[in-house]
C-alpha positions in Angstrom: 81.4 -10.7 112.1 79.9 -13.9 110.8 77.4 -16.2 112.4 78.4 -19.9 112.8 75.8 -22.4 113.8 76.8 -25.6 115.4 75.5 -29.0 114.1 72.8 -30.6 116.3 75.3 -33.4 117.2 77.4 -30.9 119.3 75.7 -30.1 122.5 76.0 -27.2 124.9 78.3 -29.0 127.2 80.6 -30.4 124.4 83.3 -27.8 124.9 86.2 -29.4 123.2 84.3 -30.8 120.2 82.7 -27.3 119.8 86.1 -25.6 119.9 87.5 -28.0 117.3 84.4 -27.6 115.0 84.5 -23.8 115.2 88.3 -23.4 114.6 88.2 -26.0 111.8 85.2 -24.3 110.1 86.6 -20.8 110.4 90.0 -21.9 109.0 88.5 -24.0 106.1 85.6 -21.8 105.1 86.8 -18.3 105.8 90.6 -18.7 106.0 91.3 -15.4 107.7 94.7 -14.0 108.5 93.6 -13.9 112.2 90.5 -15.0 114.0 89.1 -13.6 117.2 87.2 -16.0 119.4 85.0 -14.5 122.1 81.7 -15.2 124.0 78.6 -13.5 122.7 78.5 -11.2 125.8 81.9 -9.8 125.4 83.0 -7.1 123.0 86.0 -5.6 121.4 86.6 -2.3 119.5 87.4 -3.7 116.0 89.6 -0.8 115.0 91.8 -1.3 118.1 92.1 -5.0 117.4 93.0 -4.3 113.7 95.6 -1.8 114.8 97.1 -4.3 117.2 97.3 -6.9 114.5 98.5 -4.6 111.7 102.2 -5.6 111.9 101.7 -9.2 112.9 102.1 -11.9 110.3 99.4 -14.6 109.8 102.2 -17.0 108.8 103.7 -16.8 112.3 102.4 -18.8 115.3 100.2 -16.6 117.4 98.0 -17.0 120.4 97.0 -13.8 122.2 94.5 -14.1 125.0 94.2 -14.9 128.7 94.8 -18.5 129.5 92.7 -19.8 132.4 93.8 -22.6 134.8 92.2 -25.1 137.1 93.8 -28.0 139.0 94.0 -30.1 135.8 93.9 -27.9 132.7 95.1 -24.7 131.1 92.4 -23.5 128.7 91.3 -20.5 126.6 88.9 -18.1 128.0 86.2 -17.1 125.6 85.0 -14.5 128.1 88.3 -12.6 127.7 88.6 -13.6 124.0 91.7 -14.8 122.1 93.2 -14.3 118.7 94.8 -17.1 116.6 96.8 -16.7 113.5 96.1 -18.7 110.4 99.4 -20.6 111.0 98.3 -21.5 114.5 94.8 -22.6 113.4 96.5 -24.8 110.7 98.8 -26.5 113.3 95.9 -27.1 115.7 93.9 -28.8 112.9 96.8 -30.9 111.8 97.3 -32.0 115.5 93.5 -32.9 115.8 93.6 -34.9 112.5 
């Protein structure tokens, strides 16, 4: 695990800018095969997650998590956590640029 602090310009209620900043920073500074995004009050057993990902390829698109829905949006749930592959993070960043 690594700690990532948000810049002061991104506030508590700035959900989308915060998500973009976090994914971009993880991709550009750490460049992991996969990244697991989760709230600070959730947990995962790392060995189980690693075992689950062991035969997955970071060059394939991958989103694994629980998508939440309201009347207007479908969005990722940090409470449940989600995993993105390096390829998926790359495509998200390209879309945002």
